[in-house]
Backbone as a ProteinNet text record, in pm:
[ID]
protein_1_A
[PRIMARY]
MNNKPTLLDYFKQKSNILLSNFNLSKQQNAPANLGQNRENFVKHFLQAVLPPRLKNIYDGEIIDKNNNRTGQLDLIIIRDDAPCLDFGGANTYLVEGVFAVIEIKSNLDNKKLDEAKNTLEKVSKLSVNTPSVKIGGFHLGRPLRIVFSYTGVSLDVIYKKILKDNAFDIFDLICVLDQGVIISKGRLLYLYDKQNNQKIEQNFIIKGDAAALGILYYYLIKYGTSFSVGSIDIDSYFNPLEQWGEIEY
[TERTIARY]
8119.2	8033.6	8097.4	8104.7	8165.6	8058.5	8064	7964.6	8014.6	8126	8181.7	8087.4	8056.9	7969.2	8022.6	7932.8	7969.7	8055.2	8024.5	8092.4	8209.6	8243.7	8350	8483.6	8524.9	8653.5	8653.4	8539.9	8530.7	8559	8491.6	8510	8645	8701.8	8836.8	8936.3	8924.2	9015	8991.3	8866.7	8836.5	8887.4	8878.1	8929.2	9080	9149.3	9294.3	9332.8	9257.2	9284.2	9261.7	9151.3	9118.6	9224.2	9266.4	9366.9	9502.3	9534.4	9659.5	9661.2	9551.7	9543.5	9558.1	9497.1	9506.7	9649	9713.9	9852.4	9944.7	9921	10000.4	9981.3	9858.7	9829.3	9897.9	9934.2	9999.1	10137	10192.7	10322.7	10318	10198.1	10185.8	10223.7	10214.4	10253.3	10180	10058.4	9977.7	9844.8	9819.3	9696.1	9569.3	9565.3	9445.6	9422.5	9532.3	9521	9481	9538	9506.8	9358.8	9307.6	9166.6	9076.2	9110.2	9031.6	9041.5	9162.9	9182.5	9101.1	9104	9036.9	8886.3	8830.3	8688.1	8661.4	8749.7	8729.1	8739.3	8831.1	8844.8	8715.6	8654.1	8527.3	8415.9	8411.2	8307.2	8309.8	8427.1	8437.9	8403.4	8443.1	8406.8	8255.4	8190.5	8046	7970.6	8016.9	7951.1	7962.5	8067.5	8087.1	7999.1	7963.7	7895.6	7750.3	7708.4	7571.5	7475.1	7347.3	7248	7226.4	7165.8	7150.9	7089.3	6993.9	6927.5	7020	7136.8	7229.6	7363.1	7372.9	7500.3	7524.3	7427.7	7441.4	7510.4	7640.2	7720.9	7799.9	7777	7838.2	7885.7	7955.4	7975.5	7874.8	7872.8	7776.2	7715.5	7600.6	7531.9	7386.6	7319.4	7178.4	7100.4	6978.4	6889.7	6756.2	6688.2	6553.7	6451.8	6325.5	6216.7	6225.2	6300.1	6316.6	6443.7	6505.1	6628.6	6748.2	6740.9	6858.7	6953.5	7082.4	7181.5	7294	7347.2	7451.7	7591.1	7610.2	7744.6	7797.8	7920.4	7978.4	7996.8	7954.9	7967	8054.5	8122.9	8217.5	8147.8	8060.5	7987.4	7839.4	7756.6	7611.8	7557.9	7490.3	7424.6	7278.8	7237.9	7101.2	7015.9	6886	6792.3	6805.3	6768.2	6776.9	6670.5	6576.4	6476.7	6489.8	6608.1	6626.9	6631.8	6558.8	6567.8	6690.5	6749.2	6864.1	6859.3	6942.6	6954.7	7095.7	7106.2	7236.3	7281.5	7399.4	7456.7	7582.9	7600.4	7715.3	7837.8	7827.5	7939.1	7883.5	7926.1	7869.2	7721.2	7638.3	7494.8	7447.6	7325.8	7256.9	7136.9	7122	7018.9	6909.7	6784.3	6673.4	6680.3	6664.8	6689.7	6601.6	6482.4	6391.9	6448.8	6543.2	6601.6	6734.7	6780.5	6911.6	6896.8	6973.1	6968.5	7070.7	7192	7296.5	7402.1	7466.4	7579.8	7697.9	7813.7	7933.9	8044.9	8092	8206.4	8333.1	8430.8	8551.6	8669.2	8742	8862.9	8978.8	9099.3	9218.6	9252.7	9259.1	9294.3	9200.3	9115.7	9012.1	9065.1	9077.6	9110.9	9002	9018.5	8914	8883.9	8987.5	8967.3	8887.3	8924.9	8854.6	8712.7	8694.9	8560.3	8471.9	8526.6	8451.1	8411.8	8504.1	8473.6	8356.4	8362.7	8255.7	8124.1	8132	8011.6	7946.7	8026.5	7972.3	7905.2	7964.1	7906.6	7777.5	7780.4	7662.7	7551	7586.7	7483.2	7395.1	7455.2	7377.5	7281.6	7328.3	7242.3	7127	7155.7	7054	6942.8	6971.1	6872.7	6784.6	6809.2	6727.8	6587.4	6489.5	6349.9	6311.7	6262	6230.3	6079.7	6024.5	5882.7	5855.4	5747.6	5711.5	5639.6	5683.1	5615.3	5468.9	5386.1	5241.9	5195.3	5288.3	5249.6	5323.5	5279.7	5341.7	5486.8	5571.9	5713.7	5746.1	5819.9	5856.3	5994.9	6024.6	6158.8	6189.3	6318.5	6363.6	6371.4	6321.4	6307.3	6345.4	6429.1	6466.2	6389.5	6347.8	6279.2	6372.2	6499.5	6601.2	6727.4	6824.7	6949.6	7028.3	7088.5	7185.1	7304.4	7361.4	7475.1	7593.6	7697.6	7808	7942	8035.8	8175.5	8258.5	8344.5	8433.7	8576.5	8664.6	8804.8	8892.2	9008.4	9099	9173.5	9218.7	9286.7	9233.3	9284.5	9240.8	9290.5	9258.5	9284	9192.7	9212.2	9136.1	8986.2	8908.3	8762.7	8712.9	8782.8	8744.1	8755.2	8861.1	8879	8768	8737.3	8631.3	8496.4	8470.1	8344.5	8327.8	8432.6	8426.1	8404.5	8464.7	8448.1	8302.5	8242.4	8101.5	8011.1	8040	7960.2	7970.2	8091.6	8113.4	8039	8038.4	7972.1	7822.7	7773.5	7632	7591	7673.2	7657.8	7618	7574.7	7540.9	7422.8	7335.4	7222.9	7264.7	7387	7435.1	7485.7	7542.2	7605.5	7522.2	7510.4	7454.4	7566.1	7671.9	7788.4	7915.2	8017.4	8151.8	8243	8291.2	8369.3	8516.3	8602.8	8747.3	8803.2	8851.2	8879.3	8972.5	9077.6	9175.2	9143.9	9023.9	8989.7	8852.1	8749.5	8614.9	8512	8400.3	8287.7	8218.7	8170.3	8085.9	7944.3	7849.7	7710.5	7621.6	7540.6	7447.2	7325.4	7272.4	7157.7	7032.9	6939.8	6813.1	6818	6925.2	6933.9	6913.9	6975.7	6951	7011.3	7134.6	7205.6	7196.3	7186.7	7175.4	7238.5	7270.4	7318.6	7200.1	7225.2	7116.4	7152.1	7061.8	7077.5	7008.8	7088.9	7032.4	6966	7021.9	6967.9	6825.4	6801	6667.3	6585.6	6645.5	6575.3	6520	6608.1	6564.4	6683.1	6651.7	6758.4	6795	6921.2	6972.8	6993.2	6921.4	6931.9	7044.5	7160.3	7270.1	7369.5	7452.9	7560	7669.2	7734.8	7839.2	7942.8	8050.9	8165.1	8184.1	8214	8259.4	8401.4	8496.6	8636.2	8674.3	8735.6	8775.3	8807.9	8899.8	8945.7	8848.8	8736.9	8633.1	8508.1	8500.9	8375.9	8335.7	8431.1	8396.4	8330.3	8394.5	8342.1	8219.6	8222.1	8111.1	7983	7991.6	7871.5	7821.4	7912.9	7871.6	7787	7835.2	7762.6	7626.7	7627	7503.7	7397.6	7436.3	7341.1	7287.8	7376.6	7332.1	7235	7263	7175.1	7040.3	7043.3	6918.4	6828.4	6886.4	6805	6773.1	6849.9	6825	6693.2	6630.5	6498.2	6386.9	6417.8	6312.8	6244.2	6306.8	6240.5	6197.6	6192	6154.7	6012	5925	5788.6	5755.7	5856.9	5834.6	5813.1	5767.9	5749.5	5832.4	5845.2	5915.6	5817.4	5798.5	5706.9	5787.4	5775.3	5848.9	5754.8	5626.2	5529.5	5573.3	5628.9	5663.1	5776.4	5850.7	5956.4	5898.8	5770.4	5710.2	5591.5	5540.9	5430.3	5481.6	5405.9	5276.4	5290.6	5198.6	5206.2	5199.5	5126.4	5110.4	5241.5	5342.3	5471	5547.5	5500.7	5571.3	5531.7	5420.5	5375.2	5224.9	5171.4	5027.3	4952.6	4847.9	4768	4634.3	4600.3	4470.3	4375.5	4248.5	4146.3	4059.7
17645.2	17535.6	17472.2	17340.3	17268.6	17230.3	17292.7	17264.7	17163.9	17099.5	17004.4	16885.9	16848.4	16733.3	16607.3	16528.7	16409	16313.1	16299	16198.7	16255	16381	16443.4	16369.9	16344.2	16277.5	16135.8	16069.4	15932.7	15929.5	16016.2	16015.1	16073.1	16158.9	16207.7	16092.5	16011	15898.2	15791.5	15764.3	15665.5	15711.6	15841.8	15896.1	15877.2	15901.4	15883.4	15737.4	15646.3	15503	15462.3	15508.2	15473.1	15527	15650	15710.9	15641.6	15605.4	15536	15399.2	15326.9	15195.3	15208.2	15311.7	15332.1	15364.9	15453.1	15488.7	15367.5	15283.4	15162.4	15068.5	15058.8	14965.9	15005.7	15133.7	15179.6	15118.9	15058.1	14993.7	14867.5	14819.4	14700.6	14730.6	14856.3	14899.1	14824.1	14782.7	14713.4	14787.1	14847.8	14925.9	14847.4	14719.2	14639.1	14621.7	14594.6	14579	14709	14820	14950.4	14983.3	14955.3	14981.4	14897.6	14770.3	14682.5	14724.5	14761.8	14804.6	14928.9	15027	15153.3	15132.3	15036.9	15006.1	14925	14827.8	14741.3	14816.6	14914.6	14990.3	15062.9	15125	15195.4	15095.7	14989.9	14888.3	14826.9	14785.9	14720.6	14815.1	14942.3	15039	15054.2	15071.6	15093	14970	14852	14729.9	14714.3	14770.8	14760.6	14857.1	14970.9	15075.7	15099.2	15051.7	15077.9	14973.5	15007.5	14912.5	14797.3	14687.5	14567.9	14592.9	14683.7	14705.7	14767.9	14819.2	14885.2	14812	14691.9	14619.9	14545.1	14546.8	14478.6	14571.9	14558.3	14649	14566.7	14592	14511.9	14602.4	14540.6	14608	14547.6	14596.6	14546.9	14660.6	14634.7	14737.9	14746.5	14852.1	14874.5	14879.7	14826.4	14827.6	14888	14954.1	15003.1	14934.4	14970.7	14903.8	14922.7	15025.3	15050.6	14986.6	14900.2	14830	14924.2	15040.3	15126.2	15065.9	15063.3	15002.6	15101.9	15093.4	15187.4	15142.5	15013.3	14960	14935.9	14886.8	14849.4	14969.6	14953.1	15057.8	15007.1	15098.4	15059.3	14997.9	15075.3	15026.3	15058	14956.3	14972.7	14925.8	15014.2	14976.9	14947.7	14825.1	14786.5	14766.4	14776.4	14744.5	14597.6	14564.1	14425.4	14337.8	14399.2	14322.1	14345.3	14389.5	14427.9	14306.7	14312.7	14207.2	14227.7	14117.1	14128.5	14018.4	14029.8	13930.9	13874.1	13741.3	13674.7	13634.8	13684.3	13649.6	13564.8	13505.7	13421.6	13495	13625.2	13706.5	13818	13941.1	14056.2	14067.6	14092.4	14095.6	14226.5	14220.9	14339.7	14363	14485.5	14516.5	14603.2	14571.1	14655	14785.4	14897.3	15027.7	15052.5	14993.5	15016.2	14965.1	14870.6	14816.5	14877.6	14976.8	15036.4	15159.9	15161.8	15273.3	15381.5	15342.8	15441.6	15383.7	15472.3	15436.7	15523.2	15459.6	15533.2	15501	15603.6	15588.2	15624.4	15535.4	15550	15592.7	15693.9	15740.7	15746.9	15724.8	15739.5	15886.4	15958.8	16100.7	16174.8	16259.2	16325.8	16455.5	16456.7	16578.1	16600.8	16696.7	16727.8	16611.5	16538.3	16422.8	16314.1	16282.3	16178.3	16222.9	16353.4	16405.1	16386.5	16409.1	16386.6	16239.7	16150.3	16006.5	15973.1	16025.8	16001	16061.7	16180.5	16247	16164.2	16114.2	16034	15907.5	15847	15725.6	15754.9	15854.5	15885.6	15949.2	16007.3	16060.6	15948.8	15831.7	15715.7	15670.5	15679.9	15645.4	15744.3	15872.2	15976.8	15964.3	15897.2	15885.7	15761.2	15679.2	15560.5	15599.2	15527.7	15552.7	15462.3	15522.8	15448.6	15444.1	15324.5	15311.6	15366.8	15442	15500.4	15397.4	15377.9	15283.1	15317.6	15215.4	15236.5	15258.1	15249.8	15270	15390	15433.4	15548.2	15518.5	15615.4	15601.7	15689.9	15635.2	15711.8	15770.8	15867.4	15923.1	16016.9	16040.8	16128.1	16045.9	16101.1	16021.4	16101.5	16042.9	16104.3	16043.1	15918.5	15850.4	15798.1	15789.6	15742.7	15708.3	15641.6	15613.7	15741	15745.9	15851.8	15837.2	15949	15946.8	16017.4	15939.9	15987.3	15957.3	16050.3	16027.9	16029.4	15929.1	15922.8	15908.5	15996.9	15990.2	16006.1	15944.3	15952.2	16085.4	16131	16258.8	16329	16448.2	16516.8	16659.4	16725	16868.3	16936.3	17066	17134.3	17129.1	17130.9	17129.5	17252.3	17363.1	17484.1	17462.2	17393.3	17363	17270	17167.9	17073.5	17144.8	17230.4	17305	17390.1	17461.7	17546.8	17465.4	17346.9	17258.7	17212.7	17173.4	17130.4	17246	17364.3	17482.1	17516.6	17510.4	17539.5	17441.3	17313.3	17209.3	17200.4	17283.9	17280.7	17138.1	17075.9	16933.2	16903.8	17004	16978.1	16882.7	16875.6	16783.7	16637.9	16614.1	16477	16420	16505.9	16461.6	16501	16409.3	16444.9	16484.6	16404.3	16432.3	16403.2	16485.6	16455.7	16460.5	16344.3	16330.8	16308.8	16396.8	16379.8	16361.6	16242.2	16200.4	16294.7	16341.2	16425.3	16574	16608.5	16750.9	16786.7	16714	16748.3	16702.1	16773.8	16728.6	16846.6	16821.2	16916.4	16861.9	16946	16904.6	16979.3	16905.9	16968.4	17021.7	17133.8	17196.7	17109.1	17135.6	17065.3	16927.2	16895.1	16764.8	16782.7	16700.8	16703.9	16825.1	16859.4	16966	17097.8	17205	17335.7	17441.7	17555.6	17669.3	17743.7	17817.7	17887.8	18034.2	18120.2	18264.4	18304.3	18321.8	18352.4	18489.8	18582.6	18718.7	18722.1	18645.7	18644.4	18521.9	18439.3	18323.2	18232.2	18197.4	18108.5	18029.5	17913.3	17832.1	17881.3	17858.7	17903.6	17782.4	17778.1	17666	17693.4	17632.9	17647.9	17533.3	17513.4	17415.5	17473.5	17388.1	17440.8	17334.3	17379.6	17294.9	17293.5	17175.8	17165.1	17110.8	17189.8	17148	17099.2	16981.7	16924.8	16777.9	16726.3	16589.2	16483.8	16525.9	16431	16443	16550.3	16584.7	16483.9	16438.1	16350	16222.1	16154.4	16027.3	16047.7	16152.3	16178.5	16215.1	16303.6	16345.2	16231.5	16151.3	16032.7	15941.7	15914.2	15830.2	15892.4	16021.8	16092.8	16077	16096.4	16087	15944.9	15846.6	15708.4	15668.1	15711	15677.2	15748.4	15877.9	15955.6	15909.4	15892.4	15847	15697.9	15626	15483.5	15450.8	15549.5	15526.6	15533.4	15581.4	15613.7	15491.3	15373.9	15257.9	15157.9	15203.4	15112.3	15060.9	15140.7	15094.7	15104.1	15112.8	15125.5	14990.9	14993.7	14871.6	14882.1	14769.7	14768.4	14728.2	14814.4	14788.9	14744.3	14614.7	14562.7	14515.6	14554.3	14510.3	14546.2	14667.1	14714.5	14635.2	14558.7	14473.9	14348.3	14318.7	14193.4	14212.8	14335.5	14363.6	14400.2	14366.6	14298.6	14146.8	14089.6	13946.7	13857.2	13899.4	13813.6	13786.5	13864.5	13843.6	13725.5	13675.7	13565.3	13429.3	13425.1	13298.8	13297.9	13183.4	13171.2	13176.4	13261.8	13277.5	13207.3	13126.5	13055.4	13119.9	13129.4	13191.9	13084.7
7795.2	7746.4	7622.7	7620.8	7509	7407.2	7288.2	7185.1	7081.7	7110.2	7015.4	6998.1	6873.5	6850.7	6918.1	6972.1	7046.9	6965.6	6835.9	6753.2	6672.8	6694.9	6615.8	6632	6754.5	6777.9	6722.6	6733.4	6681.4	6531.6	6457.1	6312	6270.5	6352.6	6325.3	6335.2	6439	6456	6349.7	6317.9	6214.4	6077.8	6051.6	5925.8	5917.2	6027.1	6030.3	6005.7	6064.4	6046.5	5901.5	5843.8	5705.7	5609.7	5631.1	5545	5562.9	5686.9	5714.1	5646.6	5653.6	5587.9	5437.7	5382.2	5238	5197.1	5270.2	5238.8	5250.2	5350.3	5366.4	5248.2	5198.6	5088.7	4959.1	4944.6	4821.6	4802.5	4907.4	4895.3	4809.4	4780	4694.8	4549.6	4510.6	4375.9	4265.2	4291.7	4191.4	4177.2	4060.7	4043.1	4074.4	4036	4061.3	4211.2	4283.8	4428.6	4495.4	4448.9	4506.8	4488.9	4369.3	4342.9	4431.8	4449.5	4535	4681.2	4722.4	4860.8	4894.1	4805.5	4835	4851	4776.1	4790.1	4915.5	4944.6	5060.4	5192	5201.2	5325.4	5359.5	5259.6	5281.7	5310.2	5231.7	5247.4	5386.5	5432.6	5562.5	5676.6	5663.3	5766.6	5774.6	5660.1	5659.3	5709.8	5672.7	5719.2	5870.6	5928.5	6072.6	6150.4	6090	6167.6	6127.8	6011.3	5967.4	6023.3	6035.3	6086	5987.6	6034	5950.3	5813.4	5804.2	5675.7	5570.9	5615.6	5523.7	5510.6	5563.4	5560.2	5429.1	5339.4	5210.8	5111.6	5098.6	5016.5	4914.6	4787	4682.1	4568.1	4471.3	4343.5	4245.8	4122.3	4025.1	3946.8	3885.6	3807.9	3849.9	3803.8	3834.6	3703.7	3708.3	3591.6	3632.1	3537.1	3566.2	3476.3	3488.9	3417.1	3266.2	3221.7	3078.7	3022.4	3102.4	3066	3052.6	3115.1	3124.3	3226.8	3195	3283	3311.2	3430.7	3471.1	3430.5	3406.3	3396.9	3537.4	3546	3674.6	3766.3	3892.5	3994.1	4108.2	4177	4281.5	4401.9	4465.8	4582.2	4567.5	4585.8	4583.4	4717.7	4788.9	4914.2	4881.8	4906.5	4871.3	4995.5	4975.7	5082.1	5119.8	5241.8	5284.3	5219.1	5148.1	5073.9	4923	4879.4	4739	4646	4535.1	4433.8	4345.2	4297.8	4208.3	4104.2	4002.7	3896.6	3899.4	3894.1	3901.7	3761.9	3722	3592.6	3608	3727.5	3749.9	3797.4	3814.1	3863.3	3947.7	3920	3989.9	3954.2	4051.7	4030.7	3967.5	3913.7	3865.5	3955.1	4003.7	4101.8	4041	4074.6	4033.3	4112	4042.3	4103.2	4225.1	4226.5	4339.5	4471.6	4464	4585.8	4623.6	4545.7	4570.6	4659.4	4767.1	4861.3	4828.1	4791.9	4764.4	4671.6	4597.6	4511.6	4553.5	4576.2	4615	4515.6	4445.2	4356.3	4433.7	4431.6	4512.7	4425.3	4470.1	4401.1	4499.9	4448	4532.5	4551.8	4440.7	4443	4349.2	4403.8	4324.6	4264.1	4131.8	4058	3954.6	3866.4	3769.7	3676.5	3636.3	3548.4	3618	3742.1	3817	3852.9	3873.2	3899.9	3777.5	3658.6	3535.7	3521.7	3558.2	3553	3645.9	3767.8	3864.2	3817.2	3759.2	3707.8	3597.5	3504.2	3394.9	3446.8	3549.2	3606.8	3681.5	3769	3850	3767.7	3654.1	3564.9	3512	3486.9	3443.5	3553.5	3677.8	3790.8	3801.6	3778	3791.4	3687.8	3575.8	3468	3480.9	3582.5	3602.7	3646.9	3597.2	3633.6	3750.7	3859	3980.5	4001.3	4019.4	4050.9	4190.2	4204.8	4333.7	4419.7	4546	4634.5	4652.1	4672.8	4683.1	4826	4922.7	5061.4	5118.2	5233.4	5297.4	5336.1	5314.7	5347.4	5467.1	5562.7	5681.2	5669	5756.9	5761.7	5646.7	5625.5	5517.1	5389.1	5280.3	5158.8	5035.6	4949.9	4822.2	4705.4	4719.3	4610.2	4502.9	4533.6	4439.4	4517.7	4455.2	4527	4555.9	4674.3	4703.3	4609.7	4564.5	4471.4	4537.2	4563.9	4647.2	4581.5	4595.6	4557.5	4684.5	4699.1	4814.3	4764.5	4811.8	4773.9	4897.9	4896.2	5009.9	5012.5	4897.2	4884.2	4759.1	4731.3	4610.5	4605.5	4495.1	4486.6	4587.4	4609.7	4714	4686.3	4793.3	4779.7	4704.2	4715.4	4642.1	4491.3	4449	4306.3	4258.6	4338.4	4302.2	4294.7	4392.7	4396.8	4271.1	4232.8	4114.2	3988.4	3983.3	3867.9	3855.3	3966.3	3964.6	3924.9	3978.6	3948.1	3799.3	3744.9	3603.4	3514.5	3554.3	3475.4	3502.6	3596.2	3634.8	3672.7	3758.4	3787.6	3931.9	4007	4146.7	4161.8	4062.5	4070.9	4056.9	4009	3992.3	4124	4208.4	4332.8	4454.9	4550.5	4681.1	4777	4777.8	4861.5	4783.3	4804.9	4757.2	4879.1	4919.4	5041.7	5007.5	5054.7	5039.2	5179.2	5208.7	5345.6	5420.4	5355.6	5426.9	5419.3	5366.4	5354.2	5410.1	5369.2	5411.6	5310.8	5301.4	5220.6	5152.2	5029.6	4957	4959.8	4998.3	5015.4	4918.1	4843.7	4750.2	4824.6	4777.5	4843.3	4833.2	4923.5	4920.4	4981.4	5053.1	5117.5	5269.1	5348.2	5492.3	5561.9	5525.9	5594.4	5517.3	5588.4	5525.2	5616.1	5558	5635.6	5696	5802.8	5870.7	5892.7	5850.4	5867.9	5999	6105	6235.6	6237.7	6161.4	6161.3	6107.6	6000.1	5940.3	5981.3	6069.2	6122.6	6012.3	5918.2	5810.5	5756	5699.2	5642.7	5503.4	5466.8	5337.6	5248.5	5138.1	5044.9	4945.4	4965.9	4871.8	4890	4788.8	4799.8	4889.1	4967.5	5054	5088.8	5151	5184.3	5335.4	5390.4	5528.7	5525.1	5573.3	5573.7	5713.4	5719.3	5847.2	5830.6	5912.7	5893.3	5944.8	6002	6042.9	5956.5	5876.4	5807.1	5700.5	5618.9	5507.4	5556.5	5649.5	5699.6	5787	5869.3	5959.2	5886.5	5787	5713.7	5624.9	5569.1	5494	5582.1	5700.9	5796.6	5830.3	5856.7	5892.1	5783.2	5659.1	5548.7	5532.2	5543.1	5527	5637.6	5759.4	5870.7	5858.4	5830.5	5824.4	5710	5590.4	5478	5488.9	5571.1	5587.5	5653.6	5716.9	5776.5	5672.5	5552.4	5455.3	5398.6	5407.5	5350.3	5457.5	5582.4	5690.5	5674.6	5612.8	5587.2	5439	5356.3	5212.8	5145.4	5022.9	4945.3	4818	4749.5	4621.6	4512.8	4414.6	4303.3	4182	4145.7	4029.7	3918.7	3926.1	3825.6	3684.2	3667.3	3533.2	3469.9	3550.1	3494.9	3430.6	3455.9	3410.4	3315.9	3304.6	3213.7	3074.9	2966.2	2967.9	2985.8	3060.1	3093.2	2971.7	2865.8	2748.4	2676	2703.6	2640.7	2700.4	2813.3	2878.5	2820.4	2751.8	2693.5	2677.8	2644.7	2621	2752.6	2757.6	2878	2860.2	2955.1	2953	3053	3011.5	3098.4	3158.7
[MASK]
+++++++++++++++++++++++++++++++++++++++++++++++++++++++++++++++++++++++++++++++++++++++++++++++++++++++++++++++++++++++++++++++++++++++++++++++++++++++++++++++++++++++++++++++++++++++++++++++++++++++++++++++++++++++++++++++++++++++++++++++++++++++++

């Protein structure tokens, strides 16, 4: 009996294509171009395979009701009904409309992991208004926080670094394209103890050349159902009303 997942070969081939395109782009020898390329390769792939509600993928920053700002982020996946602010360049998005944040790295080592941690920590501190209606599907109540890298030091080294820094709450997924993925506990995927017939809540690693892209896709699709009947509460961005001007009764 063949227990191989149906989509395993697909994501293995797509991972090879993405990595090959990235390696080819390094011949430009221009850091600015390399940075743009590494983001565009991921962005274009996701826009091609994700459902319409998740095809809105941009760079920019996020703001919350307390005027906390993240600064510039690599990729922001927003809801198809997400409100934003236009400053004449990269937009600023209200956190309630943000579905996921993906920080992109070329080669993930301890230094680059610290950079990603510092960035995503700002995202983790944003205050999100709770929707007033029932939400369907799997729901986190905040943006997914993801690191995606094409290459890197071993996943074991990265795992130990996160454990040492007590930083697993900052990351949902850490995807290294040519190695695999690190998954934080308490999310969609978990280990299972067959002997005791119960799931095991812990952080873990999946090593494989299809795992990084495949699990990234899985998480985006599964959590993407969570706002299908959700609402966006932006009242706190506008209160108190008397601050806007003179009110007549």
